[in-house]
C-alpha positions, 0 to 999 in steps of 0.5 A, a space after each residue: 531486450 526488456 528483462 521485465 514480465 507482466 506477472 500481474 496473476 502474483 498480484 491480489 489486485 491485478 486490474 488498474 484503474 475506475 473498475 478495479 475491484 478490491 480484493 478481500 481481506 486475507 484471513 489465511 496465515 501464511 509465511 510472510 515474504 515481507 512485513 512492517 513493525 511498528 512500535 507504538 505507545 499505545 497498542 489499543 489507540 493505535 490498532 483503532 486507527 489502522 482498522 478504521 483508517 486504514 481497512 485493516 482486520 485484526 489477524 491475531 494478538 498476544 495481549 501486551 506484545 503484538 497486534 498482527 494486522 492484515 489488509 489484503 494478501 501481503 499487506 501486513 503490520 506488526 503493532 509491538 510495544 516501543 521501548 519506554 521513552 523511545 517514542 518519535 516526535 516527527 515522521 521519518 523520511 522513510 515510507 512502506 506503501 500499501 496498495 489499493 484501488 481507486 475507490 479506496 483512497 477517497 474513504 481511507 482519506 475521510 475516515 485518518 482526516 476523521 481519525 488525526 486531523 492534517 494525518 492526511 496529504 494529498 493524493 496525489 498523482 504520480 508519474 508512474 500512474 498511480 495515485 497516493 496518498 501519504 498519512 502520518 500515523 499516530 505511532 509516526 510512521 510514514 504510509 502510502 496508500 497507492 491506487 494503479 489509474 488506468 493504463 493508457 499505452 499511448 499516453 506520455 507515461 507511457 512513453 516514459 515508462 517504456 523509455 526505461 525497457 516497462 513497456 505494456 503487455 501486448 504492446 507492439 514494443 514490450 521486449 519478450 514477446 511473450 516469453 518469461 525468463 
């Protein structure tokens, strides 16, 4: 029996594949369950890249201290001034990933390539049925946008996921039979 259960209703994105539509940018104020803080030596230039390259909005800013960026609900980024002399020359091994839909991948690639040539790797398809693109931002942050591809419960990917206890909702192998908890 699996401890995993279908909880897609918690996500701003529940549809997979080419029919998925991105939710609107979320402009509400909430207690952020998670966020990323990115130090930058140029708040204005970084804000411009994240807005034009990735589709974030500037939710609010405190001049010279922080710019709060947002895309969907729970996709929050805080740009803050970098400590002088602490600017990175290489991207870290660690990355941050943001969910998107398939029809956002190509525009992100195009916009980021135009804004920062050589910053984009991919897109590439993963064994867990996503299409990912990686961008190294001007601040040297490694950012991945990941879009769920259409899920075929009869595919090798589905069998691979089932082998580690993650089964497609509604499938015959579904361990919890619809019961959660």
